[in-house]
N, C-alpha and C positions, 0 to 999 in steps of 0.2 A: 549539511550536517555541521554540528559544532566542531571546534578543534578539540584535540585530545585533552588539553588542560581544562576546557569548559566541561567536557564530559566528566572528568574525574571530580571537579569541584561542584558541579551542579546536579550530578546524577543521584536520583533517589533509588532506582532499581533498574536493572537491565538484564537482558538475556540475548545470547547469540546462538543461532541454530544453523547448521549446515547439513544438507541432505541431497541425495540424487533426485532428479526429477521423476518422482514416482507418485502417481495419483493416489495410491493407497495411504500415503503419509499425510495427506491434507487434513483429514478429519482428526487424526492424532495431534497434529500441530495446532489445529484450531482449539481442540480441547485443552491442550497445554497452555495456550495463550489466554484462554478464558480463565483458567485456574491461576495463572501467573498474575493476571490483572485483578482478579478477585482478591488476592492477597495485598496488592499494591493500591487498588482503588476502592473507594467505598460505594461507588455508583455502579450497580450491576448492569443497568441499561447501557451506560457508557462503555463498560467492558464488553458487552455483547456487540455493540456497534463497531468497536475497534477490532474485535475478533473477526467479525464479518468482513471488514475491510481488508484485514491481513489475509484472510482466506482467499478473497478475490485476487489480491496481488500475487499470492502464491500460485493460484491456478493460472494466472497470466504468465508467470515466470516459467512454469512447467510447459504450458502450451506453446510459448514463443521462444523458448531457449533453443539455441542451435547446437548445444552440447550438454553433457551432464554437469550437474552442480548448481545448486541454489543456495544462496546465503540469505539469512534473515537476521536483521539486527533490530531488536526492539528495546527501546530505552524509555524510561519514565523519568522526566525531569521535574523538579520542584523549583519554581521561581517564586518571587514574592507575591505575584498576582494569582497564579493558578498552577495546576499540574498540567504539563504539556507532555503528550505522548508522541514520540517520534519513531517511525518505523522505516527501515530501509530493506528492500528486497532486491537482491542482485541475481542476474543470470547472464549467461553468455548471449551475445547478440551481434548482429552485423550493424555497422554504423548507419546504413540507409534505413534499416528498420527502426532504429532509435529516433531518427529524424522524423519518420512518420508518426511515431508515438508522441513526440514532442508537439507536433502539429495538432494531434487529437487532444492532447492535454491543454494546449493553448485555447482551442475551441471550447472545451468543457469548462475551463476556468474563466472564460470571458463572459459567460452567461450565468444568471442566477441558477443555483443547483437544481431546482425543480424543472426549470425550463430546459436545461441541458439534458437532464434525464429523459424528459418527455420527448424531446427532439430525437434522441438516440432510439427511443422505443418506436417512434413513428418511422424513422429511417430504416430500422431493422425489419419492420413489417413489410416494406416494399423492396428491400435490397435483394439483389441476385447473389451477392457475395455472402458467405457464411459468417464472416467476421462482423459482429454487430457493434462491438466497442461499447456495449451497454454497461458492462461491469464497472469501469472507471467512473462513469457518470453516476451510477448507483452508489458507489463508495462516497463520492462527493456529496450527493444528496442525503443519504442516510446517516452519514457520520460527520458531515460538515468538514471534511478533511481538506487540507491544502495538499495537492498532489503535484509532483514535479518529477522530472527524469534527467539523468545525466549519463554520459557515455565516457568510459575510460578503459583503455587497454583491453578491448574486446568484451567488456561487460556493460550492460545497462543497469543503472541503479535507479530504482523507482522509490521515491520518498513520499511518505504520507505523514502529515503533522496534524495532530488532533489537539485542539485547545479546549479548555473547559467551556461548555456552552453557557 
């Protein structure tokens, strides 16, 4: 994420949300994000893709959080070349779980988006484990997002960056 001075100087629009890990909030947050992006962006299709991605990240945050509390930080930056959307979703997590997440992201990011998505779909079909990890590959494929994760003070921070296609 950018430094605070970069955020203030380059920010076009932003929103920060905090809520407890409650599944019933997901559709409300998604609708809010679609409406927020509709005001900020002219491309409805892009807004829908970003909202889908944020929805997936929120679902993962709720599913894998080991305590209450989800933070969402959605920022729209304008630079000279394009509009870049940056999203950060935070939740409580254990360090070993974040290391596993980073390995998954490394694998997903090392392949072309469609191949990574299809591989996860095939693996999910034959896996005995209920955790498919399809969602992150779907986010990358459908929205072309760069996805990364970091761990700090008991929180996993998952970042998604969406550049103009």
